[in-house]
SETORTI-77376 format. One record per residue (C-alpha): residue number from 1; residue in three letters; x, y negated, z. Coordinates in pm, whole numbers. Each point is the difference from the previous one (the first is absolute). Layout:
<rs>
R;n;res;X;Y;Z
R;NUM;Ala;X;Y;Z
...
</rs>
This chain:
<rs>
R;n;res;X;Y;Z
R;1;Met;-477;-3120;3403
R;2;Ser;-21;-15;-383
R;3;Lys;164;178;-267
R;4;Glu;157;-256;-130
R;5;Thr;133;-158;341
R;6;Asp;149;398;92
R;7;Thr;190;-27;-366
R;8;Arg;160;-303;39
R;9;Leu;97;99;388
R;10;Thr;131;294;-114
R;11;Phe;202;-203;-334
R;12;Val;139;-229;319
R;13;Glu;133;282;196
R;14;Gly;181;162;-327
R;15;Arg;164;-396;-19
R;16;Met;132;3;343
R;17;Leu;140;399;-13
R;18;Arg;203;-99;-283
R;19;Leu;133;-348;146
R;20;Gln;104;182;323
R;21;Glu;198;234;-224
R;22;Arg;148;-283;-166
R;23;Leu;82;-144;309
R;24;Glu;160;303;162
R;25;Arg;222;44;-334
R;26;Ile;148;-344;10
R;27;Glu;90;6;374
R;28;Ala;188;340;-48
R;29;Lys;185;-115;-281
R;30;Leu;96;-356;214
R;31;Ala;121;239;278
R;32;Thr;223;207;-241
R;33;Glu;153;-289;-148
R;34;Ala;81;-200;319
R;35;Gly;168;297;182
R;36;Pro;346;-15;-136
R;37;Ser;-1;-363;77
R;38;Thr;-23;29;327
R;39;Val;204;273;100
R;40;Ala;311;-178;-161
R;41;Ala;-65;-281;178
R;42;Ala;5;157;350
R;43;Pro;109;344;-10
R;44;Ala;32;31;373
R;45;Leu;-324;-80;73
R;46;Ser;-168;195;-268
R;47;Arg;-233;263;30
R;48;Pro;24;308;-180
R;49;Ala;-171;-54;-360
R;50;Pro;-369;107;-9
R;51;Pro;-85;268;-273
R;52;Pro;-46;-165;-358
R;53;Ala;-397;-27;-44
R;54;Pro;-140;298;-210
R;55;Gln;-144;-98;-349
R;56;Thr;-307;-45;-15
R;57;Leu;-205;89;-334
R;58;Pro;-217;-299;-156
R;59;Pro;-334;-61;147
R;60;Arg;-299;205;-157
R;61;Pro;-325;-256;-66
R;62;Val;-229;129;278
R;63;Pro;-320;126;-235
R;64;Pro;-335;-138;193
R;65;Pro;-119;304;221
R;66;Arg;-301;164;-162
R;67;Arg;-321;-87;134
R;68;Glu;-253;258;96
R;69;Phe;-343;45;-119
R;70;Asp;-233;-217;244
R;71;Leu;-364;79;-36
R;72;Glu;-56;-251;264
R;73;Glu;159;-294;-206
R;74;Leu;-137;139;-306
R;75;Leu;-370;14;111
R;76;Gly;29;-344;172
R;77;Gly;234;-184;-232
R;78;Arg;-91;108;-321
R;79;Leu;-367;186;-30
R;80;Leu;-180;-211;249
R;81;Ala;142;-340;-221
R;82;Leu;-150;165;-327
R;83;Ala;-334;170;156
R;84;Gly;-53;-377;117
R;85;Gly;72;-183;-300
R;86;Val;-221;302;-189
R;87;Thr;-305;-101;263
R;88;Val;-7;-362;-31
R;89;Ile;-17;4;-372
R;90;Ile;-282;235;40
R;91;Gly;-149;-171;283
R;92;Leu;3;-313;-224
R;93;Val;-158;191;-297
R;94;Phe;-298;55;236
R;95;Leu;-28;-327;163
R;96;Val;-44;-165;-380
R;97;Ala;-252;281;-100
R;98;Leu;-177;-40;338
R;99;Ala;17;-404;-84
R;100;Val;-139;41;-377
R;101;Glu;-303;246;115
R;102;Arg;-101;-232;301
R;103;Gly;56;-312;-260
R;104;Trp;222;-183;247
R;105;Leu;290;-99;-278
R;106;Asp;-82;-100;-367
R;107;Glu;301;135;-238
R;108;Arg;210;-316;1
R;109;Ala;-31;5;404
R;110;Arg;107;374;22
R;111;Thr;284;-6;-269
R;112;Ala;110;-324;211
R;113;Leu;-17;195;300
R;114;Ala;218;299;-133
R;115;Phe;279;-194;-148
R;116;Ala;18;-219;322
R;117;Gly;27;335;221
R;118;Ser;227;151;-242
R;119;Ala;236;-293;38
R;120;Ala;-47;-41;358
R;121;Leu;113;378;68
R;122;Leu;270;-3;-259
R;123;Gly;133;-339;162
R;124;Leu;-56;164;354
R;125;Gly;224;280;-106
R;126;Ala;270;-182;-145
R;127;Trp;30;-251;323
R;128;Leu;-4;332;244
R;129;His;264;157;-201
R;130;Glu;256;-329;-19
R;131;Arg;-77;-121;375
R;132;Arg;-121;328;222
R;133;Asp;236;262;-89
R;134;Arg;-32;159;-358
R;135;Thr;-247;294;81
R;136;Gln;-197;252;-237
R;137;Ala;-335;-158;132
R;138;Ser;114;-326;-128
R;139;Leu;96;169;-351
R;140;Ala;-357;153;9
R;141;Ala;-167;-317;41
R;142;Cys;186;-154;-274
R;143;Gly;-62;274;-207
R;144;Thr;-383;-10;78
R;145;Gly;-22;-331;-74
R;146;Leu;164;-18;-341
R;147;Ala;-222;307;-64
R;148;Gly;-333;-235;106
R;149;Leu;141;-300;-249
R;150;Phe;36;237;-295
R;151;Leu;-382;151;71
R;152;Ser;-138;-323;66
R;153;Leu;135;-142;-371
R;154;Thr;-144;296;-156
R;155;Ala;-339;-20;160
R;156;Ala;20;-424;-78
R;157;Thr;86;88;-363
R;158;Val;-191;328;-89
R;159;Leu;-259;14;246
R;160;Tyr;-140;-370;-8
R;161;Asp;167;-167;-286
R;162;Leu;124;-285;276
R;163;Val;345;-15;-128
R;164;Pro;118;-40;-394
R;165;Ile;221;297;-140
R;166;Glu;300;-218;-29
R;167;Leu;-36;-162;352
R;168;Ala;-48;380;153
R;169;Leu;355;110;-196
R;170;Val;190;-332;114
R;171;Gly;-165;86;360
R;172;Ala;143;357;-19
R;173;Leu;350;-101;-104
R;174;Val;6;-213;307
R;175;Phe;-141;290;228
R;176;Gly;252;220;-151
R;177;Ser;332;-223;14
R;178;Val;-113;-67;369
R;179;Gly;4;348;79
R;180;Ala;291;80;-195
R;181;Ala;195;-296;208
R;182;Leu;-92;151;334
R;183;Ala;92;315;-101
R;184;Ile;351;-79;-130
R;185;Arg;27;-218;299
R;186;Trp;-55;274;236
R;187;Asp;95;315;-201
R;188;Ala;-359;139;35
R;189;Thr;-68;229;-317
R;190;Pro;-406;40;90
R;191;Ile;-20;-374;3
R;192;Gly;166;-31;-338
R;193;Gly;-177;282;-169
R;194;Leu;-337;-183;101
R;195;Gly;110;-327;-120
R;196;Ile;180;116;-318
R;197;Leu;-260;242;-108
R;198;Gly;-280;-179;79
R;199;Ala;118;-289;-215
R;200;Leu;34;233;-294
R;201;Ser;-334;156;67
R;202;Ala;-153;-323;-18
R;203;Pro;-144;11;-351
R;204;Leu;-140;317;87
R;205;Leu;-142;-114;318
R;206;Val;-185;-310;-175
R;207;Gly;-78;170;-297
R;208;Ala;211;-199;-259
R;209;Thr;188;297;-150
R;210;Asp;-131;-128;-336
R;211;Asn;128;-361;62
R;212;Ala;304;-142;-203
R;213;Gln;85;-206;333
R;214;Ala;-42;314;194
R;215;Leu;281;162;-207
R;216;Leu;237;-295;47
R;217;Phe;-66;10;347
R;218;Leu;76;372;53
R;219;Ala;330;-38;-244
R;220;Val;79;-290;262
R;221;Ala;-89;181;290
R;222;Glu;216;326;-99
R;223;Ala;306;-217;-69
R;224;Ala;-9;-104;320
R;225;Ala;-80;287;142
R;226;Val;303;206;-162
R;227;Ala;209;-289;113
R;228;Val;-124;70;358
R;229;Leu;38;377;-8
R;230;Val;310;-16;-131
R;231;Trp;170;-221;202
R;232;Arg;-143;169;347
R;233;Arg;40;354;-190
R;234;Trp;-372;88;93
R;235;Asn;71;338;-220
R;236;Trp;-361;189;-18
R;237;Leu;-195;-301;-1
R;238;Arg;153;-81;-330
R;239;Val;-200;285;-125
R;240;Ala;-324;-110;142
R;241;Ala;27;-337;-170
R;242;Val;115;115;-312
R;243;Ala;-271;275;-20
R;244;Leu;-289;-284;102
R;245;Val;99;-206;-255
R;246;Leu;0;263;-279
R;247;Ala;-338;118;128
R;248;Gln;-109;-369;-49
R;249;Leu;158;4;-358
R;250;Met;-216;326;-101
R;251;Gly;-331;-166;129
R;252;Trp;113;-313;-223
R;253;Val;66;213;-306
R;254;Phe;-297;217;12
R;255;Ser;-279;-296;80
R;256;Ala;183;-316;-157
R;257;Glu;69;204;-338
R;258;Pro;291;-274;-71
R;259;Ser;160;-17;-355
R;260;Thr;288;171;-89
R;261;Thr;218;-300;19
R;262;Arg;-118;-102;381
R;263;Ala;15;327;99
R;264;Phe;350;38;-96
R;265;Val;116;-322;152
R;266;Val;-199;64;336
R;267;Leu;114;399;39
R;268;Ala;378;-128;-96
R;269;Leu;-6;-261;268
R;270;Phe;-118;232;263
R;271;Gly;234;259;-104
R;272;Ala;286;-194;55
R;273;Leu;-117;-100;331
R;274;Asp;-5;352;95
R;275;Leu;336;73;-150
R;276;Ala;134;-268;195
R;277;Ala;-177;157;338
R;278;Ala;184;349;-63
R;279;Thr;351;-136;-192
R;280;Ala;35;-307;270
R;281;Phe;-37;216;307
R;282;Glu;294;209;-140
R;283;Leu;237;-234;-88
R;284;Arg;13;-79;413
R;285;Arg;109;367;22
R;286;Asn;348;120;20
R;287;Ala;-96;358;-101
R;288;Gly;-259;251;62
R;289;Thr;-346;89;-145
R;290;Ser;-367;-200;71
R;291;Ala;-296;240;-66
R;292;Ala;-183;-295;13
R;293;Ser;198;-160;-286
R;294;Ala;-34;298;-226
R;295;Leu;-388;9;68
R;296;Ile;-41;-357;-99
R;297;Ile;200;48;-346
R;298;Val;-155;310;-67
R;299;Gly;-380;-132;88
R;300;Asn;42;-323;-179
R;301;Ala;119;127;-317
R;302;Thr;-275;231;-10
R;303;Val;-309;-213;72
R;304;Leu;168;-276;-249
R;305;Gly;25;234;-272
R;306;Phe;-320;162;61
R;307;Leu;-161;-361;8
R;308;Gly;199;-127;-304
R;309;Thr;-122;268;-184
R;310;Trp;-357;-39;53
R;311;Val;10;-345;-81
R;312;Val;105;79;-357
R;313;Val;-145;345;-51
R;314;Asp;-364;-16;-82
R;315;Pro;-161;344;92
R;316;Phe;-277;-6;-275
R;317;Asn;219;-144;-295
R;318;Glu;377;110;61
R;319;Gly;180;-183;-330
R;320;Pro;363;-16;-73
R;321;Ser;37;-350;136
R;322;Ser;-140;76;364
R;323;Ser;239;264;3
R;324;Thr;319;-204;-138
R;325;Ala;-92;-247;284
R;326;Ala;-18;272;300
R;327;Gly;333;149;-159
R;328;Trp;193;-337;8
R;329;Trp;-172;-56;383
R;330;Leu;140;329;116
R;331;Ala;334;-80;-186
R;332;Gly;43;-331;153
R;333;Leu;-86;160;315
R;334;Gly;256;280;-15
R;335;Val;257;-271;-124
R;336;Ala;-89;-205;303
R;337;His;87;279;214
R;338;Val;313;78;-150
R;339;Val;112;-369;23
R;340;Ala;-111;10;371
R;341;Gly;224;291;68
R;342;Phe;305;-141;-169
R;343;Val;-28;-327;205
R;344;Leu;-30;204;316
R;345;Leu;293;210;-73
R;346;Arg;211;-323;-83
R;347;Leu;-97;-195;294
R;348;Gln;6;323;260
R;349;Pro;203;287;-132
R;350;Arg;-12;196;352
R;351;Asn;-395;79;-36
R;352;Arg;-36;173;-355
R;353;Thr;-284;213;132
R;354;Ile;-267;-298;-48
R;355;Ala;181;-50;-325
R;356;Thr;-9;314;-136
R;357;Trp;-398;-7;86
R;358;Leu;-32;-304;-227
R;359;Phe;209;159;-286
R;360;Gly;-249;299;11
R;361;Val;-308;-187;-2
R;362;Gly;132;-203;-279
R;363;Ile;96;284;-166
R;364;Val;-346;169;36
R;365;Gly;-162;-302;-124
R;366;Leu;226;-26;-310
R;367;Asn;-92;378;-108
R;368;Leu;-375;-53;67
R;369;Ala;70;-333;-245
R;370;Phe;196;183;-263
R;371;Val;-317;253;-35
R;372;Val;-234;-283;-33
R;373;Leu;192;-207;-264
R;374;Val;169;301;-184
R;375;Ser;-183;282;-171
R;376;Gly;122;316;-174
R;377;Val;304;157;3
R;378;Ala;184;-306;128
R;379;Ile;-137;65;332
R;380;Pro;233;283;77
R;381;Ile;265;-133;-193
R;382;Gly;-1;-284;201
R;383;Trp;-13;209;322
R;384;Ala;299;197;-84
R;385;Ala;226;-314;-89
R;386;Ala;-108;-136;329
R;387;Ala;115;324;195
R;388;Ala;346;-76;-153
R;389;Thr;19;-367;71
R;390;Leu;-115;45;369
R;391;Ala;245;243;42
R;392;Val;289;-223;124
R;393;Pro;-185;-276;151
R;394;Ala;-187;222;187
R;395;Arg;285;161;181
R;396;Ser;190;-337;79
R;397;Leu;-339;-141;128
R;398;Thr;-78;304;223
R;399;Arg;312;200;49
R;400;Ser;-208;285;77
R;401;Pro;32;297;-259
R;402;Arg;-304;80;116
R;403;Leu;-221;-309;-67
R;404;Val;212;8;-365
R;405;Tyr;-138;350;-98
R;406;Thr;-348;-86;113
R;407;Val;-22;-347;-215
R;408;Val;192;167;-325
R;409;Gly;-165;326;25
R;410;Ala;-357;-154;49
R;411;Gln;47;-222;-352
R;412;Ile;145;319;-180
R;413;Leu;-294;189;157
R;414;Leu;-265;-260;-99
R;415;Ala;149;19;-346
R;416;Val;-3;394;-33
R;417;Ile;-362;-6;144
R;418;His;-110;-265;-278
R;419;Val;175;179;-298
R;420;Leu;-161;336;132
R;421;Ser;-350;-119;55
R;422;Tyr;-47;-247;-318
R;423;Asp;349;-24;-225
R;424;Ala;74;363;-43
R;425;Pro;-193;261;167
R;426;Leu;55;350;-6
R;427;Asp;-250;64;-278
R;428;Ala;180;-271;-207
R;429;Val;327;258;-11
R;430;Ala;95;113;-348
R;431;Lys;-209;-273;-173
R;432;Ser;289;-134;-151
R;433;Asp;-79;-370;57
R;434;Thr;289;-211;63
R;435;Ala;-193;-262;198
R;436;Pro;12;159;332
R;437;Val;369;40;-16
R;438;Trp;80;-306;67
R;439;Pro;-114;5;399
R;440;Ile;135;349;72
R;441;Leu;357;-107;-151
R;442;Ala;-54;-307;217
R;443;Ile;-33;187;316
R;444;Ala;310;250;-100
R;445;Ala;211;-321;-74
R;446;Ser;-93;-148;324
R;447;Ala;72;269;206
R;448;Phe;279;75;-152
R;449;Leu;159;-335;71
R;450;Val;-153;-3;315
R;451;Ala;217;319;77
R;452;Arg;305;-176;-133
R;453;Leu;-75;-279;276
R;454;Thr;-37;192;281
R;455;Pro;308;64;185
R;456;Ser;182;344;-16
R;457;Glu;-25;121;370
R;458;Glu;-379;-4;-63
R;459;Ile;-39;309;-182
R;460;Glu;-317;115;37
R;461;Trp;-143;-339;-118
R;462;Arg;256;16;-314
R;463;Ala;-133;366;-76
R;464;Ala;-401;-122;15
R;465;Thr;33;-269;-205
R;466;Asp;221;196;-255
R;467;Ala;-238;277;22
R;468;Thr;-303;-278;-79
R;469;Ala;213;-114;-287
R;470;Leu;46;345;-148
R;471;Ala;-362;100;73
R;472;Ala;-106;-291;-191
R;473;Val;217;54;-288
R;474;Ala;-162;387;-41
R;475;Tyr;-335;-130;20
R;476;Gly;50;-282;-284
R;477;Thr;150;299;-197
R;478;Ala;-308;137;46
R;479;Val;-221;-257;-106
R;480;Leu;216;-78;-282
R;481;Leu;49;358;-161
R;482;Asp;-187;313;-42
R;483;Gly;51;351;-94
R;484;Val;366;154;-81
R;485;Val;135;-327;0
R;486;Leu;-101;-62;342
R;487;Ala;200;339;124
R;488;Gly;285;-82;-202
R;489;Ala;9;-372;143
R;490;Trp;-30;147;345
R;491;Ala;273;257;-32
R;492;Ala;232;-306;-143
R;493;Glu;-91;-194;291
R;494;Ala;89;269;201
R;495;Ala;360;49;-186
R;496;Val;70;-358;68
R;497;Leu;-74;-19;332
R;498;Ala;217;331;59
R;499;Ala;280;-166;-138
R;500;Ile;-60;-309;190
R;501;Gly;19;172;323
R;502;Arg;302;183;-87
R;503;Arg;182;-314;-101
R;504;Leu;-113;-238;256
R;505;Gly;-52;236;276
R;506;Gln;-349;-105;17
R;507;Arg;-187;293;166
R;508;Val;-333;-167;-63
R;509;Ala;56;-12;-362
R;510;Ala;88;382;22
R;511;Ala;-323;83;205
R;512;Ala;-205;-208;-265
R;513;Ala;207;241;-290
R;514;Phe;-200;305;170
R;515;Gly;-345;-191;-4
R;516;Phe;2;-116;-348
R;517;Leu;143;391;-94
R;518;Leu;-309;112;212
R;519;Val;-287;-232;-160
R;520;Ala;186;97;-364
R;521;Gly;-49;362;55
R;522;Leu;-326;-26;146
R;523;His;-137;-208;-313
R;524;Thr;159;246;-203
R;525;Leu;-147;314;135
R;526;Leu;-342;-183;33
R;527;Phe;-55;-125;-369
R;528;Glu;324;114;-216
R;529;Ala;73;329;73
R;530;Pro;-280;126;271
R;531;Pro;11;356;107
R;532;Asp;-245;156;-204
R;533;Ala;187;-63;-305
R;534;Leu;238;279;87
R;535;Val;-344;180;-140
R;536;Arg;-128;-193;-270
R;537;Gly;359;-165;-103
R;538;Ala;23;-392;15
R;539;Asp;-144;-192;-309
R;540;Pro;201;-203;-66
R;541;Phe;302;174;104
R;542;Trp;214;-291;-66
R;543;Lys;-133;-191;307
R;544;Ala;65;261;227
R;545;Leu;351;31;-146
R;546;Val;77;-375;45
R;547;Ala;-179;-40;325
R;548;Leu;169;318;170
R;549;Gly;338;-47;-172
R;550;Ala;-16;-411;140
R;551;Val;-50;194;387
R;552;Ala;281;248;-20
R;553;Gly;256;-267;-161
R;554;Ala;-112;-209;273
R;555;Ala;49;240;283
R;556;Ala;331;135;-131
R;557;Leu;116;-339;-13
R;558;Ala;-122;-102;324
R;559;Ala;189;329;152
R;560;Arg;309;-122;-136
R;561;Cys;-41;-336;139
R;562;Ser;-133;181;354
R;563;Ile;156;-224;293
R;564;Gly;-111;248;288
R;565;Leu;-363;-125;99
R;566;Phe;-57;299;139
R;567;Arg;132;363;29
R;568;His;-27;168;-320
R;569;Asp;-127;-276;-196
R;570;Arg;216;69;-275
R;571;Thr;-104;400;4
R;572;Leu;-384;-143;-3
R;573;Leu;57;-264;-304
R;574;Glu;199;324;-198
R;575;Ala;-315;216;40
R;576;Val;-223;-273;-131
R;577;Ala;206;-16;-283
R;578;Gly;28;389;-58
R;579;Thr;-371;29;45
R;580;Ala;-115;-230;-235
R;581;Leu;226;139;-285
R;582;Val;-137;322;95
R;583;Tyr;-364;-147;-15
R;584;Leu;105;-137;-310
R;585;Ala;139;286;-172
R;586;Ser;-330;191;126
R;587;Leu;-240;-207;-178
R;588;Gly;200;0;-320
R;589;Ile;-29;421;12
R;590;Val;-372;-43;67
R;591;Ser;-78;-317;-254
R;592;Ala;179;209;-269
R;593;Phe;-223;309;41
R;594;Gln;-304;-167;110
R;595;Pro;-112;-313;-160
R;596;Gly;-355;56;89
R;597;Ser;-174;-31;318
R;598;Val;-198;220;293
R;599;Asp;-262;-94;255
R;600;Ile;182;139;322
R;601;Gln;-269;-69;206
R;602;Ala;-265;188;-212
R;603;Gly;261;318;46
R;604;Asn;58;-9;-336
R;605;Leu;341;143;-5
R;606;Ser;49;107;-403
R;607;Val;340;-129;-84
R;608;Arg;221;104;-224
R;609;Glu;221;254;155
R;610;Gln;338;-92;-145
R;611;Gly;56;-317;106
R;612;Gln;-55;102;387
R;613;Ala;194;307;-27
R;614;Ile;281;-187;-115
R;615;Leu;-43;-233;285
R;616;Ser;17;257;249
R;617;Ala;296;123;-165
R;618;Phe;137;-327;-1
R;619;Trp;-44;-51;356
R;620;Ser;123;350;82
R;621;Leu;328;-72;-219
R;622;Leu;69;-337;145
R;623;Gly;-28;129;368
R;624;Leu;244;268;-43
R;625;Gly;238;-235;-190
R;626;Leu;-20;-265;292
R;627;Leu;32;300;287
R;628;Trp;305;125;-191
R;629;Ala;164;-361;-39
R;630;Gly;-46;-30;371
R;631;Leu;157;323;101
R;632;Arg;315;-90;-257
R;633;Arg;41;-329;135
R;634;Gly;-108;70;339
R;635;Leu;-298;-288;-15
R;636;Arg;-277;84;246
R;637;Pro;-223;-284;-180
R;638;Leu;27;189;-338
R;639;Arg;-78;310;149
R;640;Leu;-301;-127;210
R;641;Ala;-125;-139;-339
R;642;Gly;59;326;-183
R;643;Phe;-207;216;294
R;644;Ala;-283;-305;-25
R;645;Leu;6;57;-398
R;646;Leu;-50;349;36
R;647;Ala;-245;-24;297
R;648;Val;-203;-212;-253
R;649;Ala;25;248;-312
R;650;Val;-105;308;227
R;651;Gly;-322;-204;108
R;652;Lys;-52;-56;-354
R;653;Val;-1;308;-125
R;654;Phe;-198;167;288
R;655;Phe;-240;-285;6
R;656;Tyr;-55;-133;-321
R;657;Asp;129;238;-243
R;658;Ile;-166;296;77
R;659;Ala;-343;-184;-32
R;660;Ala;93;-213;-298
R;661;Leu;229;197;-221
R;662;Asp;-75;303;-240
R;663;Gln;84;325;106
R;664;Gly;297;12;-219
R;665;Tyr;141;-332;124
R;666;Arg;-73;76;335
R;667;Val;205;305;-29
R;668;Leu;253;-199;-138
R;669;Ser;10;-260;265
R;670;Phe;-12;256;272
R;671;Val;308;195;-157
R;672;Val;211;-298;-71
R;673;Leu;-35;-150;353
R;674;Gly;48;307;169
R;675;Leu;330;61;-231
R;676;Leu;143;-375;115
R;677;Leu;-100;78;315
R;678;Leu;202;332;37
R;679;Thr;268;-227;-166
R;680;Gly;8;-221;260
R;681;Ala;9;225;300
R;682;Tyr;275;158;-135
R;683;Ala;205;-275;-61
R;684;Tyr;-96;-146;336
R;685;Gln;115;277;167
R;686;Arg;310;122;-200
R;687;Met;147;-364;54
R;688;Arg;-97;-6;358
R;689;Arg;204;331;47
R;690;Gly;284;-125;-214
R;691;Gly;25;-311;266
R;692;Thr;-153;-277;-184
R;693;Lys;-47;-294;265
R;694;Leu;-344;-27;-31
R;695;Ala;-19;-314;260
R;696;Gly;244;-207;-273
R;697;Pro;-79;-347;-27
R;698;Thr;-333;-109;49
R;699;Ala;2;-293;-294
</rs>
C-alpha cells in the first residue's frame, strides 16, 4: 500500500470517529428531552427514569498516526526509482556515444532521437502517474525525460548549431512550463525544480548569456517562476532560482561589458523580480521568519550593489563622474529596499522580521552611497544626524530595544570612527582648528537627542548615549582649545555638570563631573604645573595659578552639589580642592625663591635653600593646623589630612632637604619640623585625654 493511500485511509477513519461521537451526543440529548413527557402521560406504567447522560467533552481531532521509518519502502519506492532514472540517462548517453563512434547516426538523427526518446519518457511517466497509480517510479520517469529534453536542446544549440538561439529559448520555456505545470498538478517539488531551474538556466545552457533576447527570456522566465514558487510555497527553491539568475547576470556584466544605462536598467529589472520573490512569499505568511527570504534579500542587494558599482567605476581611471554614478546607484538600491520594507509592513503588519531585514539592507546601502557622494566633515555629520533620525522609526518598526541599540549605535559608531580616523585624529588635538569641531558637536548633539528619545525605563542605554555625548564634548573642547584655557574649560564644564546633576538628579551628569575634573587635573599636572615645578618653580606662574585655581574651584563646587554618587564622594571632592590649593601655594613659595631651573635627572640639586626650607615649614605648619582643627571640631577627614601633610613634610625633610640644602638651612628645616611635630603630638594627646570626640563627623 502506498503512502498516499495509507494517509487517506487514516483521514477517513478520523472522520468516521468524529461522526460517531456526534451521533451519540444527539441521541443522548433526545432521550433526555423525551423522558419527562412520557412519564406525565402514563405515570403508572413508567419505568424508573434512566440516569442522566454524562456530559461529554467536545471531540478532539484525531491526528494521523506517525509513520515509522520503513527502510524497505525507502529503497523500493524512492531510491530504486531514482537510480533507475539516472541509469536510463547514462545508458542513453553511452548509446549516443556508441552511435557517433561507429557512424550509425549523423548529428541531426541523433539529436532527433534524443528529443524523441526524452519526450516519450516524459509522456510515459505522466501517463503512468495519472492512470496507473501515482508512484515514485512515474515521477522519476518524468524527471528523467524532462532533464533529457533540456540536455538535447543544449546539444542541438551549442554543439551542433542545429537550432537557432531564439528558437532554443522558446523551446526551453515550453519545456520548463510543462515541467512546472506537472509539478503543480501533482505537488511534486523535484519535477518543479527541474522545470523551473531548467528554464532559468536555458541562456547558460545554449551559450546565449550575451544576447539581448536571452536577457528578455530570462526576465520572463523568472517572473513566471516567481509566480509559481510563491503560489506553491516552494520555499528554498526560490533561493536556487534567484541564485541562478544572479549568476547569469554576473556573467553578462563581466563578458558583455554593457553601457551604464543599459546595465542599470537590466539590473534594476532583475532586482525588482528578486525582491518580489522574497516579499510576495512573505505576504502569504501570517507570522514567522523565513530564512530563505532573508537570504534572498541580502544576497540580491550584495550582488546588485557590486555589479552596479563595477559597471560605472573604471579600475584604471576612477574619476568623479564614475564615483557619482556609483553613489546614486547605491542610493537607489537603498531607497528601493526601504520602500519595499514599508510596503511589506503596510500589507502584512504581523511579519516584521523580513521588513526589518529590508530596512537594514536599505540603511546599509544609503550609508555606502553617502560615503561615495559626500566627502569631508559632512560624512560624520550626516551619520550622526541619521542616528537621531532613526531612533523613533526603528523603535516603531522593530519593537525591539536591542535592534534599536544596534542601528542607532552603529550610526554613531561610524561617525566616531570617521572623526578619529580622518577629521580630528588624536594628533589634531590642541591645533585650535574649528573645522574638526563641527562633526564632534554633531555626534554630541545626536547622542544627547537619542538619550532624550529613549524611554526612561531603559536606563543603561540612556546612560550610554549621555556618556557618549559628554565624551564628545570633552574631546571637542580638547580639539578647539589648548593650554591653560583647556584646563579652565574642562574645570568649568565639570562645575556645570555637577550643578546639573544636583538640580535634575542626573547621576550621569554627576559622574561626568568627576571625569571632566580628572582630565582637567591631569592636564594641569602634565603641562601647566608639573611636579618638577616644586623644585625649579613655575614659569610663568600665572598659568599654574589659573589652572590649579580652576580645578580647586570646580572641585569645591562639585562637593557642594554632591548627590551621593558613591560613599564619601563629597569628602573626595573636598580633598581634591584642598590638595589643589596646597599645591598652588607650594608652587607660589618655590617660584618666589627659585626663578631658575635645575636638571634633576643629571643629579644637580643646587637650589636656593630659602624656598625649600620655607616650603618644608609651610607643609609642617599647615599639617599641624589641619590636625588641630580636626581635633577641635571632631572632623576625622581634617585630622587625616593633617597627618598626611605632616608625613609628606617628614619625607621631604629626610629625603630631599638633607641632600639638597646647605647645612644651615638643613638644621633649620629639621629643627622647625621637629618642634612642630612635638607640638602636634602634645596637642593630640592632650585633647584626647581631655575627652575630645575624635570620631566626630566625617565630613
